[in-house]
C-alpha positions as CSV (number, residue, x, y, z in Angstrom):
1,X,-0.2,-0.1,-0.1
2,X,2.9,2.6,0.6
3,X,4.6,1.9,-2.7
4,X,0.9,2.7,-4.4
5,X,0.6,6.0,-2.4
6,X,4.2,7.1,-3.1
7,X,3.7,6.5,-6.8
8,X,0.5,8.0,-7.0
9,X,1.8,11.2,-5.2
10,X,4.8,11.1,-7.4
11,X,2.7,11.1,-10.7
12,X,0.3,13.6,-9.5
13,X,3.0,16.2,-8.7
14,X,5.2,15.2,-11.6
15,X,2.4,16.1,-14.5
16,X,1.3,19.9,-13.0
17,X,2.3,22.4,-15.8
18,X,5.3,24.8,-14.8
19,X,5.0,26.9,-17.7
20,X,2.2,28.0,-20.2
21,X,2.1,30.0,-23.3
22,X,-1.1,30.6,-25.5
23,X,-1.2,32.1,-28.8
24,X,-5.0,33.2,-29.5
25,X,-6.1,33.7,-33.2
26,X,-9.4,36.3,-33.7
27,X,-10.9,33.2,-35.1
28,X,-12.2,31.3,-31.9
29,X,-9.1,28.9,-31.9
30,X,-5.9,29.2,-29.9
31,X,-2.7,27.3,-29.4
32,X,-1.8,26.2,-26.1
33,X,2.0,25.0,-25.3
34,X,2.9,23.7,-21.8
35,X,5.8,22.5,-20.2
36,X,5.8,19.6,-17.7
37,X,7.9,17.4,-16.0
38,X,6.8,13.6,-16.1
39,X,7.8,10.8,-14.0
40,X,8.4,7.8,-16.1
41,X,9.4,4.0,-15.0
42,X,11.7,2.0,-17.0
43,X,9.6,0.4,-19.5
44,X,6.0,1.5,-20.2
45,X,4.0,4.1,-18.4
46,X,0.8,5.5,-18.3
47,X,0.3,9.0,-18.2
48,X,-3.0,10.8,-17.6
49,X,-3.9,14.5,-18.0
50,X,-7.1,15.9,-16.8
51,X,-6.7,19.7,-16.7
52,X,-7.4,20.3,-20.2
53,X,-10.0,22.2,-22.2
54,X,-13.4,20.8,-22.8
55,X,-13.5,22.2,-25.8
56,X,-9.5,20.6,-27.3
57,X,-9.1,19.7,-30.5
58,X,-7.8,16.5,-29.9
59,X,-6.2,15.6,-33.2
60,X,-3.8,18.7,-32.6
61,X,-2.3,16.9,-29.5
62,X,1.5,16.7,-29.6
63,X,3.9,15.8,-27.0
64,X,7.7,15.7,-27.2
65,X,10.5,15.1,-24.8
66,X,12.8,17.8,-24.7
67,X,15.7,15.7,-23.6
68,X,14.6,12.8,-25.9
69,X,14.1,10.1,-23.1
70,X,11.1,8.5,-24.3
71,X,9.2,7.5,-27.4
72,X,5.2,8.1,-27.7
73,X,3.5,4.3,-28.0
74,X,0.0,5.4,-28.0
75,X,-2.1,8.5,-27.6
76,X,-5.8,8.9,-26.5
77,X,-8.2,11.3,-25.2
78,X,-10.8,10.2,-23.3
79,X,-14.1,12.2,-22.9
80,X,-16.9,10.0,-22.5
81,X,-17.9,12.0,-19.6
82,X,-20.1,11.0,-16.8
83,X,-23.7,11.8,-16.6
84,X,-26.9,10.2,-15.3
85,X,-28.3,9.1,-18.4
86,X,-24.9,7.1,-19.1
87,X,-24.5,5.7,-15.7
88,X,-28.0,4.1,-16.1
89,X,-27.1,2.9,-19.5
90,X,-24.0,1.3,-18.1
91,X,-26.4,-0.5,-15.7
92,X,-28.8,-2.4,-18.1
93,X,-29.1,-5.9,-17.1
94,X,-28.2,-4.7,-13.3
95,X,-30.2,-4.5,-10.2
96,X,-31.4,-0.8,-9.3
97,X,-33.5,0.7,-6.7
98,X,-35.7,3.6,-7.4
99,X,-37.5,5.3,-4.4
100,X,-40.0,8.2,-4.4
101,X,-40.8,10.1,-1.2
102,X,-44.6,9.4,-2.0
103,X,-45.0,6.6,-4.2
104,X,-42.5,4.5,-2.5
105,X,-39.9,2.3,-3.6
106,X,-39.3,-0.4,-6.3
107,X,-36.4,-3.0,-7.1
108,X,-35.6,-4.9,-10.0
109,X,-33.3,-5.5,-13.0
110,X,-33.0,-2.5,-15.2
111,X,-34.0,-3.1,-18.6
112,X,-34.1,0.4,-20.3
113,X,-33.9,3.4,-19.3
114,X,-34.0,7.3,-21.2
115,X,-34.8,10.9,-20.1
116,X,-38.6,9.4,-19.6
117,X,-39.0,6.5,-18.2
118,X,-37.1,3.5,-16.6
119,X,-38.5,-0.2,-17.2
120,X,-37.8,-2.4,-14.5
121,X,-38.4,-6.6,-14.1
122,X,-39.0,-7.4,-10.4
123,X,-38.0,-10.4,-8.6
124,X,-41.8,-11.3,-9.0
125,X,-41.0,-11.1,-12.7
126,X,-43.4,-7.9,-13.5
127,X,-42.6,-5.2,-15.8
128,X,-43.0,-1.8,-14.0
129,X,-42.7,1.5,-16.1
130,X,-41.4,4.0,-14.0
131,X,-42.0,7.7,-14.9
132,X,-38.7,9.8,-14.2
133,X,-38.7,12.7,-12.1
134,X,-36.8,15.2,-10.0
135,X,-37.8,14.0,-6.7
136,X,-36.8,10.5,-7.4
137,X,-33.7,8.9,-5.8
138,X,-32.1,6.2,-7.7
139,X,-29.5,3.4,-6.2
140,X,-27.7,1.5,-8.3
141,X,-26.5,-1.7,-6.1
142,X,-24.1,-3.3,-8.8
143,X,-22.3,-0.3,-10.3
144,X,-18.6,-0.7,-10.9
145,X,-17.2,2.6,-11.9
146,X,-13.8,1.3,-12.8
147,X,-15.4,-0.8,-15.3
148,X,-18.0,1.6,-16.9
149,X,-15.3,3.7,-18.9
150,X,-16.5,7.2,-17.7
151,X,-14.8,9.7,-16.4
152,X,-15.7,13.0,-14.5
153,X,-12.9,15.1,-16.9
154,X,-11.9,15.3,-20.4
155,X,-8.3,13.5,-20.1
156,X,-5.4,13.2,-21.9
157,X,-3.9,9.6,-22.0
158,X,-0.3,8.6,-23.4
159,X,1.2,5.0,-23.4
160,X,5.2,6.4,-23.1
161,X,8.2,4.1,-23.6
162,X,11.5,4.7,-21.6
163,X,14.7,2.9,-21.1
164,X,15.0,4.0,-17.5
165,X,13.3,5.4,-14.7
166,X,13.4,9.1,-15.4
167,X,12.2,12.7,-14.7
168,X,11.3,13.8,-18.4
169,X,10.9,17.4,-19.2
170,X,8.2,18.0,-22.0
171,X,6.5,19.9,-23.9
172,X,2.6,19.4,-24.9
173,X,1.0,21.3,-27.4
174,X,-2.6,21.5,-28.8
175,X,-5.3,23.6,-30.5
176,X,-8.5,24.6,-28.7
177,X,-11.8,26.2,-29.4
178,X,-13.3,28.4,-27.0
179,X,-10.4,30.9,-26.8
180,X,-11.3,34.0,-29.3
181,X,-10.0,37.9,-29.2
182,X,-11.2,41.1,-31.1
183,X,-10.0,44.7,-30.8
184,X,-12.5,47.4,-29.3
185,X,-11.3,51.3,-30.5
186,X,-12.9,53.9,-28.6
187,X,-12.7,57.4,-30.6
188,X,-14.0,60.9,-29.2
189,X,-14.7,63.4,-31.8
190,X,-13.7,67.0,-31.0
191,X,-16.0,70.1,-31.2
192,X,-15.6,71.0,-35.0
193,X,-15.2,67.1,-35.9
194,X,-11.7,67.7,-37.3
195,X,-9.8,65.4,-34.7
196,X,-10.4,61.9,-33.1
197,X,-9.0,60.7,-29.6
198,X,-8.5,57.2,-30.5
199,X,-7.4,54.3,-27.9
200,X,-7.9,50.8,-28.5
201,X,-8.5,47.6,-26.3
202,X,-8.2,43.8,-26.6
203,X,-11.3,41.7,-25.2
204,X,-10.1,38.4,-24.7
205,X,-12.9,35.6,-24.5
206,X,-11.9,32.1,-22.7
207,X,-15.1,29.8,-22.9
208,X,-12.5,26.8,-23.3
209,X,-13.6,25.1,-20.3
210,X,-9.9,25.8,-18.4
211,X,-8.3,28.2,-16.5
212,X,-4.9,29.2,-17.7
213,X,-3.0,30.4,-14.9
214,X,0.3,32.6,-14.8
215,X,0.3,32.1,-18.9
216,X,2.6,34.0,-21.3
217,X,-0.2,35.5,-23.8
218,X,0.3,36.4,-27.7
219,X,-2.4,37.6,-29.8
220,X,-2.1,36.6,-33.7
221,X,-4.3,39.0,-36.0
222,X,-4.8,38.0,-39.8
223,X,-7.1,35.8,-41.4
224,X,-6.2,32.1,-41.1
225,X,-7.4,29.5,-43.5
226,X,-9.3,26.9,-41.6
227,X,-11.0,24.0,-42.8
228,X,-14.1,24.2,-40.6
229,X,-15.4,27.2,-38.3
230,X,-16.0,26.5,-34.6
231,X,-18.3,29.0,-32.9
232,X,-17.9,27.6,-29.1
233,X,-20.4,28.6,-26.7
234,X,-21.7,31.3,-25.0
235,X,-21.8,35.0,-26.2
236,X,-19.8,38.0,-25.9
237,X,-20.0,41.1,-23.6
238,X,-20.9,44.6,-25.5
239,X,-20.1,47.9,-23.6
240,X,-21.0,51.2,-24.9
241,X,-19.0,53.3,-22.5
242,X,-15.4,54.5,-22.4
243,X,-12.8,52.0,-20.8
244,X,-11.1,52.8,-17.6
245,X,-8.1,54.4,-17.4
246,X,-5.0,52.3,-17.7
247,X,-1.2,52.3,-17.6
248,X,-0.8,52.1,-21.4
249,X,0.3,49.8,-24.2
250,X,1.3,46.5,-22.6
251,X,1.9,45.1,-26.2
252,X,4.7,44.7,-28.3
253,X,4.1,44.2,-32.2
254,X,6.0,42.1,-34.8
255,X,5.2,40.8,-38.3
256,X,5.1,37.0,-38.3
257,X,4.6,35.2,-41.7
258,X,1.6,36.8,-43.2
259,X,0.2,38.0,-40.1
260,X,0.8,40.2,-36.8
261,X,1.7,39.3,-33.4
262,X,0.8,41.2,-30.3
263,X,2.5,39.8,-27.0
264,X,1.6,40.9,-23.8
265,X,4.6,42.0,-21.9
266,X,3.5,40.2,-18.5
267,X,1.8,37.0,-17.4
268,X,-1.6,36.9,-17.0
269,X,-4.1,34.5,-15.7
270,X,-7.3,33.6,-18.0
271,X,-10.2,32.6,-16.0
272,X,-12.5,30.2,-17.5
273,X,-16.0,32.3,-18.7
274,X,-14.1,35.4,-18.3
275,X,-13.7,38.3,-20.8
276,X,-10.5,40.2,-20.3
277,X,-9.6,43.6,-21.6
278,X,-6.2,44.7,-22.1
279,X,-5.3,48.3,-23.6
280,X,-3.5,47.5,-27.1
281,X,-1.9,50.9,-27.9
282,X,-1.3,54.1,-26.0
283,X,-4.2,56.7,-26.8
284,X,-3.1,59.2,-29.8
285,X,-4.9,61.8,-31.2
286,X,-5.3,62.0,-35.2
287,X,-6.8,63.9,-37.7
288,X,-9.9,63.1,-39.6
289,X,-13.0,64.4,-41.7
290,X,-16.6,63.9,-41.5
291,X,-17.8,62.8,-45.1
292,X,-21.4,63.0,-46.3
293,X,-21.9,60.1,-48.8
294,X,-24.9,59.0,-50.9
295,X,-25.1,55.2,-52.3
296,X,-28.3,54.4,-53.5
297,X,-27.6,50.4,-53.5
298,X,-26.8,51.3,-49.3
299,X,-29.9,53.3,-49.0
300,X,-32.1,54.7,-51.8
301,X,-33.0,57.7,-49.9
302,X,-30.6,58.6,-46.9
303,X,-27.5,59.9,-46.7
304,X,-24.6,57.9,-44.7
305,X,-22.3,59.9,-42.1
306,X,-18.4,59.0,-42.4
307,X,-15.5,59.5,-40.3
308,X,-12.5,59.1,-42.6
309,X,-8.7,59.1,-41.2
310,X,-5.2,57.7,-42.4
311,X,-3.7,55.3,-40.6
312,X,-0.1,56.6,-40.9
313,X,2.8,58.0,-38.8
314,X,2.6,61.5,-39.4
315,X,-1.3,61.0,-37.9
316,X,-0.3,59.6,-34.6
317,X,-0.5,56.3,-35.9
318,X,1.1,54.1,-38.2
319,X,0.9,50.7,-36.8
320,X,-1.3,47.3,-38.0
321,X,-4.6,48.0,-36.3
322,X,-6.2,44.3,-35.8
323,X,-9.9,44.1,-37.3
324,X,-12.8,45.4,-34.5
325,X,-15.3,47.5,-33.4
326,X,-15.0,51.4,-33.4
327,X,-16.9,53.2,-31.0
328,X,-17.6,57.0,-31.8
329,X,-18.4,59.5,-29.0
330,X,-18.8,63.4,-29.0
331,X,-18.6,65.8,-26.0
332,X,-21.8,67.6,-25.3
333,X,-20.4,70.2,-23.0
334,X,-19.5,68.3,-20.1
335,X,-21.4,65.1,-21.1
336,X,-20.1,62.3,-23.4
337,X,-22.7,61.1,-26.2
338,X,-22.2,57.9,-28.3
339,X,-23.0,58.5,-32.1
340,X,-22.4,55.2,-33.5
341,X,-20.0,52.1,-34.3
342,X,-18.7,50.2,-37.1
343,X,-16.5,47.4,-37.9
344,X,-13.0,48.0,-39.4
345,X,-11.1,45.0,-40.9
346,X,-6.9,44.3,-40.3
347,X,-5.9,47.6,-41.5
348,X,-2.0,47.9,-42.6
349,X,-0.3,51.1,-42.0
350,X,-0.6,53.5,-44.5
351,X,-4.0,52.4,-45.6
352,X,-7.3,54.7,-45.0
353,X,-10.4,54.0,-42.7
354,X,-13.7,55.0,-43.3
355,X,-15.9,54.4,-40.6
356,X,-19.5,54.8,-40.9
357,X,-21.1,56.3,-37.8
358,X,-24.8,56.6,-39.1
359,X,-27.5,58.2,-41.1
360,X,-27.6,62.2,-41.7
361,X,-31.3,63.0,-39.9
362,X,-31.4,66.2,-42.2
363,X,-30.1,65.1,-45.7
364,X,-32.2,63.8,-48.1
365,X,-31.7,62.1,-51.6
366,X,-33.6,60.9,-54.8
367,X,-32.1,58.9,-57.6
368,X,-33.8,57.9,-60.6
369,X,-33.4,57.1,-64.4
370,X,-34.0,59.8,-66.7
371,X,-33.6,58.2,-69.9
372,X,-32.4,55.0,-71.5
373,X,-31.2,54.6,-74.9
374,X,-30.4,51.4,-76.5
375,X,-27.8,52.0,-79.1
376,X,-27.4,48.6,-80.1
377,X,-27.4,45.1,-78.7
378,X,-24.1,45.5,-77.0
379,X,-24.3,49.5,-75.7
380,X,-26.8,51.6,-74.0
381,X,-26.7,55.1,-72.6
382,X,-28.5,56.4,-69.6
383,X,-29.1,59.7,-68.2
384,X,-29.4,59.7,-64.1
385,X,-30.8,62.1,-61.6
386,X,-29.7,62.6,-58.2
387,X,-31.7,65.5,-56.3
388,X,-29.9,66.3,-52.7
389,X,-31.9,68.5,-50.2
390,X,-30.1,69.9,-47.1
391,X,-31.9,70.9,-44.3
392,X,-29.2,71.8,-42.4
393,X,-28.5,75.4,-41.4
394,X,-24.9,75.1,-43.1
395,X,-23.3,74.2,-46.4
396,X,-22.4,70.9,-47.1
397,X,-20.5,68.4,-49.6
398,X,-22.2,65.1,-50.5
399,X,-19.9,62.5,-51.8
400,X,-22.3,60.5,-54.6
401,X,-21.0,56.8,-55.1
402,X,-22.4,55.3,-58.0
403,X,-21.8,51.4,-58.2
404,X,-20.9,50.4,-61.8
405,X,-20.4,46.8,-62.5
406,X,-21.0,43.8,-64.7
407,X,-19.9,46.0,-67.8
408,X,-17.0,45.1,-70.3
409,X,-16.4,49.1,-70.5
410,X,-18.3,52.4,-69.4
411,X,-17.8,56.2,-69.9
412,X,-19.1,59.1,-68.1
413,X,-20.4,61.0,-71.3
414,X,-21.7,64.0,-69.3
415,X,-21.8,65.4,-65.9
416,X,-23.2,68.4,-64.3
417,X,-20.0,68.0,-61.6
418,X,-16.6,66.7,-62.4
419,X,-15.9,63.1,-61.5
420,X,-13.8,63.1,-58.3
421,X,-12.6,59.2,-58.3
422,X,-13.5,56.3,-60.3
423,X,-12.2,52.3,-61.0
424,X,-13.7,49.1,-62.2
425,X,-16.7,49.1,-60.2
426,X,-17.6,52.8,-59.4
427,X,-17.6,56.4,-60.1
428,X,-17.8,59.3,-57.4
429,X,-18.6,62.7,-57.4
430,X,-18.4,65.8,-54.9
431,X,-21.6,68.1,-55.1
432,X,-22.0,70.6,-53.0
433,X,-25.4,71.8,-51.6
434,X,-26.4,75.1,-49.9
435,X,-28.1,75.5,-46.3
436,X,-31.2,75.0,-46.7
437,X,-31.5,74.3,-50.3
438,X,-31.3,71.3,-52.7
439,X,-29.1,70.3,-55.6
440,X,-29.8,68.6,-58.8
441,X,-27.1,66.5,-60.1
442,X,-27.5,65.0,-63.6
443,X,-25.2,62.9,-65.4
444,X,-25.1,60.7,-68.8
445,X,-23.2,57.2,-68.8
446,X,-22.6,54.9,-71.6
447,X,-22.3,51.0,-70.8
448,X,-20.7,48.4,-73.2
449,X,-21.0,44.4,-72.6
């Protein structure tokens, strides 16, 4: 007995993780690396590890000896977890007792069980159908937990071969679902709407089924190609408020392959079912521009309001910005008001960012095709009119975006305002509209297919 107790003690103490590091993607998947010291005897040893996440991808598990002092004969992931229905199914053909405080007790051989009923054969040969309910107590007289194959926790099991008794330093790595992160940006617009005070936070969600103590944390930003997407469990927390004050940026950033890695400069504990927030970069002030944009495919009547700025060093940024939600606030005297939000994609440095805030209350637009002239079976000319009405007490400019796609070629034949920009899929015009007035814009376009 003494030998068994000592061996058990060494085994349990020897496989506790001494060091953990996690790299979390923003696609609900994380790579976990653990260093553990295993107590191995000469010959074959069975190692069981139960403190693994419930959403582990068992096919991704890898173990290696850092000193090359053992070989892996077999690897298993045991996940047939204990629950009441499984225990009853394992007890078919065995005697059980079902007691109820009002209806009494029945004893017999269990022939069938599901969530609604149990069927017993009594010693007298009677078949008894007993409805299942919360008040019942079920006693399993012949149940042997060692032979059931059921476990209370997901367990990794290895069969290892060693030439000698040794303390083997190992690295265990695996992928797990249920760990995800996203960036959240807080932007405060100044009074004349020309500058943004911008800060960014990382929100890390852990619903993997495991707590990671004192871990080294990396966040990977980018679009990884995954064969299947796993949504995990649970939701996420939305916060419509400015974040708490922070000590400043705690992440260092670097390029890695075709992605970007953000490494937390200190260790942290990531609890299961926890959302953790850490500031991504120091607050900065950037120049911005408010844009009124009309795109009839986005909304046929209303004009969108966007805030535009450039992610460049001379504008207080110039860093890779992970995808995430941008929330815009603006001061009203001493109060801070929330005025809209949008999602941005992963944005490299020196690229432009346009954040849609909402729809303008006091601006309306109407678009109609005045003429369609089919010149031949491969060409058509259209005359298009857009009426813009400005009910604001200030002059504004409206950027009109006209989507044009699916044609071999196209050409603007005539326009009451100059083309501001164009590409293969759209053409844009900048149209001024006086305060409390309207402007009618007309252009003609030739399509060829």
